[in-house]
C-alpha positions as CSV (number, residue, x, y, z in Angstrom):
1,M,226.9,178.1,27.0
2,E,224.8,179.1,24.1
3,K,221.9,177.1,26.0
4,K,221.8,179.5,28.7
5,H,220.3,182.4,26.1
6,I,217.4,180.3,24.9
7,D,213.7,181.5,25.6
8,L,211.7,179.2,27.8
9,S,208.6,181.6,27.7
10,A,207.1,179.9,25.2
11,L,206.5,176.9,27.5
12,R,204.5,178.6,30.7
13,I,201.2,177.8,31.0
14,N,198.6,180.7,30.0
15,R,195.9,179.9,33.0
16,N,193.8,183.5,31.6
17,K,193.5,181.5,28.1
18,E,192.3,178.2,30.1
19,Q,189.4,180.3,32.2
20,T,188.6,181.7,29.4
21,D,187.8,178.6,26.6
22,G,185.6,176.8,28.3
23,P,182.9,176.8,31.2
24,P,184.3,177.2,34.7
25,K,184.7,173.3,36.4
26,K,182.2,174.4,39.6
27,T,179.0,175.5,37.2
28,G,179.1,172.8,35.9
29,K,179.8,171.1,39.2
30,Y,176.4,172.7,40.2
31,I,174.4,172.3,37.5
32,G,175.1,168.5,38.0
33,I,174.1,168.9,41.6
34,G,171.2,170.2,40.5
35,I,169.5,168.0,38.2
36,A,170.4,165.3,40.5
37,V,168.0,167.3,43.5
38,L,165.4,167.3,40.6
39,I,165.4,163.5,40.4
40,L,165.6,162.5,43.7
41,I,162.7,165.1,44.6
42,A,161.2,163.6,41.1
43,A,161.2,160.2,43.3
44,C,160.1,160.9,46.3
45,I,157.0,162.4,45.2
46,Y,156.6,159.5,42.9
47,L,156.8,157.5,46.7
48,Y,155.0,159.2,48.7
49,D,151.9,158.9,45.9
50,M,152.9,155.3,46.1
51,I,152.6,154.7,49.8
52,F,151.6,157.8,51.8
53,A,149.1,159.5,49.4
54,P,145.2,158.4,50.8
55,A,143.7,156.1,48.3
56,V,140.7,157.0,46.6
57,E,137.7,155.0,47.9
58,V,135.5,153.0,46.0
59,T,132.8,150.1,45.9
60,L,132.6,147.3,43.3
61,T,130.4,145.8,41.7
62,T,129.4,142.5,39.8
63,V,129.1,141.5,35.7
64,S,125.8,139.7,35.7
65,W,123.6,138.2,33.1
66,T,120.5,140.3,33.0
67,S,116.7,139.7,31.8
68,P,115.4,142.4,29.2
69,A,112.7,142.3,31.7
70,Q,114.5,143.8,34.2
71,S,113.4,147.4,32.7
72,N,110.1,147.0,33.4
73,A,110.9,145.4,37.1
74,V,109.7,147.9,40.3
75,L,111.5,145.6,42.6
76,T,114.1,142.9,42.8
77,A,114.4,141.0,45.6
78,S,116.9,138.0,46.7
79,G,115.7,134.6,48.4
80,Y,115.8,131.2,48.4
81,V,113.3,128.0,46.8
82,V,111.2,126.7,49.2
83,A,109.3,123.1,49.2
84,Q,105.9,124.1,50.8
85,R,105.1,120.5,51.7
86,K,108.3,119.2,53.4
87,A,108.2,116.7,56.4
88,A,111.0,115.3,58.7
89,V,109.7,111.8,58.8
90,A,109.7,110.2,62.3
91,S,108.5,107.1,63.9
92,K,105.9,107.0,66.9
93,G,107.0,104.1,68.5
94,T,111.0,103.8,69.9
95,G,113.4,100.9,68.7
96,R,116.4,100.1,67.2
97,L,116.3,100.9,63.1
98,V,116.3,97.6,61.1
99,Y,115.5,98.5,57.4
100,L,115.6,101.4,55.5
101,G,114.6,101.1,52.2
102,V,115.3,104.5,50.6
103,V,118.3,106.7,50.0
104,E,118.6,110.7,48.8
105,G,116.6,111.1,45.7
106,D,113.9,108.6,45.9
107,R,110.4,109.2,45.2
108,V,108.4,107.5,47.3
109,K,104.4,107.2,47.3
110,K,102.2,108.0,50.0
111,N,102.1,105.1,52.6
112,R,104.9,103.1,51.6
113,I,106.9,101.8,54.1
114,I,110.3,103.3,53.8
115,A,111.5,102.6,57.5
116,R,110.7,99.8,60.0
117,L,111.9,99.5,63.8
118,E,113.0,96.3,65.5
119,D,109.1,95.0,66.7
120,S,110.2,91.9,68.8
121,D,108.7,92.8,71.6
122,V,105.6,94.8,70.4
123,R,104.6,91.3,68.8
124,A,104.8,89.5,71.9
125,L,102.3,91.9,73.6
126,L,100.3,91.6,70.3
127,N,99.9,87.9,70.5
128,Q,99.1,88.1,74.2
129,A,96.4,90.4,73.6
130,I,95.1,88.3,71.0
131,A,95.4,84.9,73.3
132,N,93.4,86.9,76.3
133,L,90.8,88.0,73.9
134,R,90.3,84.6,72.6
135,M,89.6,83.4,76.4
136,N,87.4,85.4,77.1
137,E,85.1,85.3,74.1
138,A,85.2,80.9,75.3
139,D,84.2,82.7,79.1
140,L,81.1,84.2,76.7
141,K,79.6,81.1,75.4
142,D,79.8,79.2,78.9
143,A,78.4,82.7,80.6
144,Q,75.6,82.8,78.4
145,Q,74.6,79.2,78.7
146,S,74.7,79.9,82.4
147,F,72.8,82.9,82.5
148,K,70.3,81.2,80.3
149,R,69.6,78.2,82.5
150,Q,68.6,80.1,85.6
151,K,66.7,82.4,83.5
152,D,64.6,79.1,82.4
153,L,64.7,78.1,86.0
154,L,63.6,81.3,87.7
155,E,60.6,81.2,85.6
156,K,59.9,77.7,86.9
157,G,60.4,79.1,90.3
158,L,63.1,76.4,90.8
159,T,66.0,78.5,91.3
160,T,66.3,82.3,93.3
161,Q,66.9,85.5,92.1
162,A,70.4,85.8,94.2
163,E,71.3,82.8,91.4
164,Y,69.6,84.4,88.8
165,D,71.4,87.9,89.9
166,A,74.9,85.7,89.6
167,A,74.7,84.8,86.4
168,E,73.4,88.0,84.8
169,A,76.4,89.9,86.4
170,R,79.2,87.3,85.1
171,Q,77.5,87.4,81.5
172,S,78.0,91.2,81.6
173,R,81.4,90.8,83.3
174,V,82.9,88.6,80.6
175,I,80.9,90.4,78.1
176,A,83.5,94.0,79.0
177,N,86.1,91.8,79.5
178,I,85.8,90.9,76.1
179,E,85.8,94.4,74.9
180,L,88.5,95.6,77.4
181,A,90.9,92.4,75.4
182,K,89.5,94.3,71.8
183,A,91.1,97.6,73.0
184,M,94.1,95.9,74.1
185,V,94.5,93.9,70.8
186,E,93.8,97.5,69.2
187,G,96.8,99.1,71.1
188,A,99.3,96.6,70.5
189,E,98.3,96.5,66.5
190,V,98.5,100.0,66.7
191,N,102.2,99.6,68.7
192,L,103.5,97.6,65.8
193,E,102.3,99.8,63.4
194,N,104.5,102.4,64.6
195,T,107.7,100.4,63.8
196,Y,106.7,101.4,60.5
197,I,107.7,104.4,59.4
198,R,105.3,105.5,56.3
199,A,105.4,108.5,53.9
200,P,103.2,110.8,54.5
201,F,102.7,112.1,50.6
202,D,104.1,111.3,47.2
203,G,107.4,112.7,47.5
204,T,111.4,113.4,47.0
205,V,113.7,112.0,49.8
206,L,115.9,114.9,50.3
207,T,118.3,113.6,53.4
208,K,119.3,110.5,55.2
209,N,119.3,111.2,58.8
210,A,119.5,108.0,60.1
211,D,121.2,104.8,59.5
212,I,120.5,101.2,60.0
213,G,121.6,100.4,63.9
214,E,120.8,103.5,64.9
215,M,118.5,104.1,68.0
216,V,114.7,105.8,66.9
217,V,113.1,107.9,69.1
218,P,109.8,110.3,68.9
219,M,112.0,112.7,70.4
220,A,115.6,112.4,70.4
221,A,117.5,112.7,73.9
222,S,120.7,111.9,73.6
223,A,123.6,112.2,70.5
224,G,123.6,108.4,69.7
225,S,119.7,108.4,69.2
226,K,117.6,109.9,65.7
227,S,114.4,111.4,65.8
228,A,114.0,111.9,62.3
229,V,115.1,109.0,59.7
230,V,114.5,110.8,56.7
231,T,113.5,114.5,55.0
232,I,110.9,114.4,52.2
233,A,109.5,116.7,49.9
234,D,107.3,117.4,47.8
235,M,108.6,118.7,44.7
236,T,105.8,120.0,43.2
237,S,104.9,123.2,45.6
238,L,108.7,124.6,45.2
239,Q,108.0,128.0,45.6
240,V,110.5,131.1,46.3
241,E,110.5,133.0,49.7
242,A,112.0,136.4,49.2
243,D,112.3,139.1,52.2
244,V,110.6,142.8,50.9
245,S,111.4,145.6,52.7
246,E,108.4,147.2,54.9
247,S,109.2,150.3,52.8
248,S,108.9,148.4,48.9
249,I,106.2,146.1,50.0
250,E,103.7,148.8,48.7
251,H,104.8,148.1,45.3
252,I,103.9,144.4,45.6
253,K,100.3,142.8,44.8
254,A,98.5,139.5,45.0
255,D,98.8,137.6,41.4
256,Q,101.6,140.1,40.8
257,P,103.9,138.7,37.4
258,C,107.4,138.2,38.7
259,E,110.6,136.2,36.5
260,I,112.8,134.1,38.7
261,T,116.6,133.5,38.0
262,L,118.5,130.6,40.2
263,D,121.6,131.7,41.2
264,A,123.0,128.2,39.9
265,Y,121.5,129.3,36.1
266,P,121.7,132.6,35.6
267,Q,120.8,132.3,32.2
268,V,117.7,130.4,32.8
269,R,114.5,132.4,33.4
270,Y,111.1,131.3,35.3
271,Q,107.8,132.8,35.1
272,G,106.4,133.2,37.9
273,Y,104.0,135.2,40.1
274,V,102.9,136.5,43.5
275,A,101.3,133.6,45.4
276,K,101.2,135.0,48.9
277,I,102.0,137.9,50.8
278,V,102.1,136.7,54.2
279,P,100.1,139.0,57.3
280,T,103.1,139.5,59.2
281,A,106.3,141.0,59.2
282,D,109.7,140.3,60.7
283,R,110.7,143.0,63.4
284,A,114.4,142.5,63.8
285,K,115.4,142.7,59.6
286,A,112.1,145.1,59.1
287,T,111.0,143.2,56.0
288,V,107.7,141.1,55.0
289,L,107.9,137.6,53.8
290,V,106.4,137.2,49.9
291,K,105.9,133.8,48.5
292,V,106.8,133.4,44.8
293,A,105.3,130.3,42.7
294,F,106.0,129.1,39.2
295,R,104.3,129.0,36.9
296,S,106.3,126.0,35.4
297,Y,109.7,124.8,36.1
298,D,112.3,122.0,35.4
299,S,114.1,119.3,37.3
300,R,117.1,122.1,37.8
301,V,114.8,123.8,40.3
302,L,115.7,122.2,44.1
303,P,115.0,123.1,47.4
304,E,117.0,125.4,49.4
305,M,118.5,127.4,45.7
306,G,119.2,130.6,46.0
307,A,117.1,132.9,43.4
308,K,116.3,136.5,42.4
309,V,113.0,137.6,41.8
310,L,112.4,140.4,39.4
311,Y,108.5,141.5,40.9
312,L,107.1,143.0,37.6
313,T,104.5,146.2,36.4
314,N,100.7,144.5,35.6
315,A,101.1,146.1,32.9
316,S,104.5,144.8,31.6
317,D,105.4,143.5,28.1
318,T,105.8,139.8,28.1
319,S,106.7,139.4,24.4
320,N,110.6,139.5,25.8
321,S,110.0,136.5,27.7
322,S,111.8,134.7,25.0
323,E,114.8,136.7,24.7
324,K,117.9,135.4,26.3
325,P,119.6,137.5,28.9
326,C,122.8,139.0,28.3
327,L,125.9,140.4,30.1
328,T,126.0,143.8,32.2
329,V,127.0,146.3,34.8
330,P,125.1,149.2,36.0
331,A,126.2,151.9,33.6
332,A,128.1,154.1,36.7
333,A,130.8,151.1,36.5
334,V,131.3,152.0,32.8
335,A,133.5,155.0,31.8
336,E,135.1,156.8,28.4
337,R,138.7,157.1,27.8
338,D,140.2,158.5,24.8
339,G,137.3,157.4,22.7
340,K,136.6,154.4,24.2
341,K,134.5,152.5,26.8
342,V,136.1,151.4,29.7
343,V,135.5,149.6,33.3
344,Y,138.2,149.0,36.0
345,R,138.8,145.9,37.7
346,V,141.4,146.5,40.9
347,F,144.9,144.6,40.7
348,D,147.2,144.9,44.0
349,D,144.8,148.0,45.5
350,K,145.2,149.6,42.4
351,A,142.6,150.5,39.3
352,C,143.4,148.9,36.5
353,S,141.4,149.6,33.2
354,V,140.2,147.1,31.0
355,M,138.4,148.3,27.4
356,I,135.0,146.7,26.7
357,T,132.8,147.1,23.9
358,A,128.8,148.7,25.2
359,G,125.5,147.2,23.8
360,R,122.2,148.6,24.6
361,T,121.0,150.4,27.2
362,M,119.0,148.9,30.2
363,G,117.1,150.7,32.9
364,T,120.7,151.4,34.9
365,R,122.7,148.9,33.2
366,V,124.4,148.5,30.1
367,E,125.4,145.3,27.8
368,I,128.3,144.1,27.8
369,L,129.0,142.7,24.5
370,S,133.0,141.7,25.1
371,G,135.5,142.4,27.3
372,M,134.2,140.7,31.0
373,T,132.9,137.7,32.3
374,S,130.2,136.6,34.3
375,G,130.9,136.9,37.9
376,E,133.9,139.7,37.6
377,K,134.2,142.4,40.7
378,V,134.3,145.7,39.1
379,I,134.4,149.2,40.4
380,D,130.9,151.2,40.7
381,K,130.4,154.2,40.2
382,V,133.4,155.9,37.8
383,N,134.3,159.4,38.0
384,E,137.4,161.3,36.7
385,T,139.4,160.9,39.8
386,I,139.7,157.2,38.8
387,S,142.7,156.3,36.1
388,D,144.7,153.8,35.1
389,G,147.1,152.9,37.6
390,I,145.5,155.0,40.8
391,K,145.8,153.9,44.4
392,V,142.1,152.5,45.3
393,K,140.6,151.3,48.3
394,V,137.7,148.8,48.7
395,L,134.6,149.9,51.2
């Protein structure tokens, strides 16, 4: 009976106390939602910048070897090494090639037989012409004796004038036949000589255009025939032919000193001079052809090699000709970030900075002591908008 009077009020939950002791549940929920929304917005902005934001348009330039003389250059042009004496050696005769005595790279002397055509038919005609000549020479002796007898008889009155005239005419006819036979022999000898293909000058064989067994004709008329047998060039006549724009041709003069650099050997320089300015312009390209001669060169210089020519001022200092080329980039491609010199490469359509060690300034270019190698591409004309990781578009 006493359990009925137990006070159960102590077990009652005080809801007012629960509401005042901590933050409301709804308020904490709102804070979490707000943080999630901010993260989502930041992610959207990042994705927009990565995907939809317009890329910065850039151009690329090449890290290359540069000569110290370039600071004295009034103009730079590109061209090719060309042999001024070059010939595609062909035959004046027609026939099958039976002998070819040279290959690419062989040196030949003037008039050396480098190939020969089949000549059995030509030799037969030559032998026929020689036999005809000998027959007419034999007739000449008989005709001369007959004419002498008729002359003696006419003086004694023992023959007629008609017989004398006939003997004289026969002698003249035989003499004419001999001259004709000699001409036929000479023509047959020329045809025989045409079966021999000789070197027109001292030079080096560049290409072999025909093989033994192929038909050779003066002007190839079918796919199975050849006109030129080999191509020969005089390696002592190499010059660089470069196109100079009409607007810049005023800076070029005859005998102007130049510096030549081959694309194959960018660290080797050759001294040259303007040998000739061709007195005509190319209407399509608006350029004038300038031929630059080497003062001296070695066996590394080959026809059709690409070359770059620096046209120097007449008063330029040539004392730095012994200095080696150095690795450079345009000065506009070098930027300073956090006190360090950097250039920017393009990787996956993004700008990636590369720290370099810069050296001296050479005109519009800057020497690179370390950090890059020749031939690498970097962004040209770097400004404040270019930074590490920014999206770029190469023009």
